[in-house]
N, C-alpha and C positions, 0 to 999 in steps of 0.2 A: 504494500500500500504506500502511496506517495506520502511524503512527510507532511505536506500541506493537509491532505485528507486526515492524517493521523492527529495532527495537533490543533486543527480548527474546529474542534468539538468542545462545547462548554464542560461536559463532565470530564473528558480527558484532560483539558486544561486545569481543571480543579485538582485532579489527581496529581498532575505534574507540580502544581503549587504545593500540595500537601507533602510532597517528597523533596522539596527544595531544601537546600542547606545541608545536604548529606544525611537527612533523616531517614530512618527505616520505619515503615508504617505497615501495619497489618490491614487486610481488607476490612476486618471488623472495625478498625479505627477509622478507615475511610468512610464506611457506612455511617458511623456515628458523627463524623465531621460534616456529612452531607445528608441531613435528615430529609431533605426535599427530593432526594433521588432514591429510587427503589434499590433494595439490596441486589436484586438480579442485574439491574443496570450497572451498578458499580462493579460487580464481579465480571460482567461482560467486557466493560471498558478496561479493567485491569488486565484481562486476558489479551485484549487487542494490543495494549501497550507492551505487554510482556512478549507476545509473539513477534512484535516489531523490533524488540531489543531496546526500547526506550526505557523500560524498567526491567529489573531483574530480581529474582528471589535472593534475598539477603540471608534468610534463615527459615528454619521450620521447627515447630515444636507442637506437641500434642496438647489439645485442649478438649476435655470431655470426649475423648475417643476420636476426635478429628484432628487432622494435621492443619495447623494454622501457619500460613506463610507470612513473612514480613518482606517488604519490597523496598528497593532503593532505586534512585533515578540515575540513569546515565546522562548526565547533564549535557555532554557534548552531542548526544543524539537527540536531545529534546529541543533542538532549534531547527529552523528552516534554513537550509543553505542559502547564501546570498544570491547565487545564480538562479536558484529556484524561485526565490522571492521576486527577483527582478523580472522573471518570465511569467509571473502570475497574471491571469486574465482579470478583467474587471469583475466578472462573476465570482472568481475565486477571492478577490480582494473584498468584495461585499460580504461573502460568506465568512471570511476570516474576521472582518470587522464586527459582524453580527455575533459571532462566537465569542470574541473578546468582550463585547459589551454585555452579552448574556452572562459570561463568567464574572465580570465585575459586579453585576447586579446580584448574582447568587452569593458571591463572597461577601459583599456588603450586607446583604440581608442576614447571612450567617453571623457576621460580626455584631450587627445590631441586636440580634436575637440572643446573643450570649449574655450570661449573667454578669460578666465583668466588663461589658461595653462601657466605655467612657470617651465619647467622641471629642470632648473638649480637652480632656487630659491626654488623650492619645494623638492630639494634633491632627485629627482627621480633616482632610481638605479635598475639595474638588472644585477647582477653579478653571475658568476658561478666559484666555486673554487673546484678543486679536492683535497681533504685532506685525509691523511692517519690516521686512528684511530683504536685503539683496541676496543674491545667490551665495556670495562669500560670507555674509553675516549669518545666513541660515546654516551653512556648513560649519562655521565657528561655534554656533549655538549647539548643534548636534554633537560636535566633538567634545565640547565642555560638559554636556550632559552625559555623554558616554564615559568620559573620564571619571566623573563623579560616581556613576553607577558601578563601573568596573572596579573601582577601589573598594567597594563594599559588597558586591554581588557574591563573592566567594566566602563571605562570613559564615562560619559554621554556627549551629545552635550553641549557646553558652548561657551561663547564669546572667540574668538581666536582659537577655535578648528575646524578642518575640518576632515572629515572621510578620512582614508587612508586604502589602501588594502595591507596587508602584507601576503605573501604566501610562507612560508618556505617549501622547498622540500629537502628531504634527502633520498638517497638510495645508496646501494653499486654499484660500477661500475664493470662490468664483465671483465674478462680477467686477473685478478691478483690473 
């Protein structure tokens, strides 16, 4: 299956998010993390990602007579190659954007529904700014954002750290 097809599904994106930072998570933990998704659906998408090599079995142990597997992410396989992204059709881009937005909404709902949600304390933000940029200024902005993210994207889970979802979106506005 094409990487775009694999990763532009909201449930699969949420599974990838849950396994970020080098975490190992069981399917039961994924089901608990996504109460809006049926158990069968989570298991099906875990199987799809495992078959594609995007996630792998990290361990197995017996729980009430059943084998429970924990999974980990192959981060380098959980990205769409630049050449494939550049060749995406408008329909594929629309599908990817819709999946990203559906994932954001589901993750945000999950956050708000959690007992420890504190939007003000957690500095939750969602802002949109229309900015005027030349091609060079846009390239500089993207590189500065990339540098800021790359310096932190490999952070492993640690005391005092919580996972955060950051989803920069940049595109020209039509009409000018």
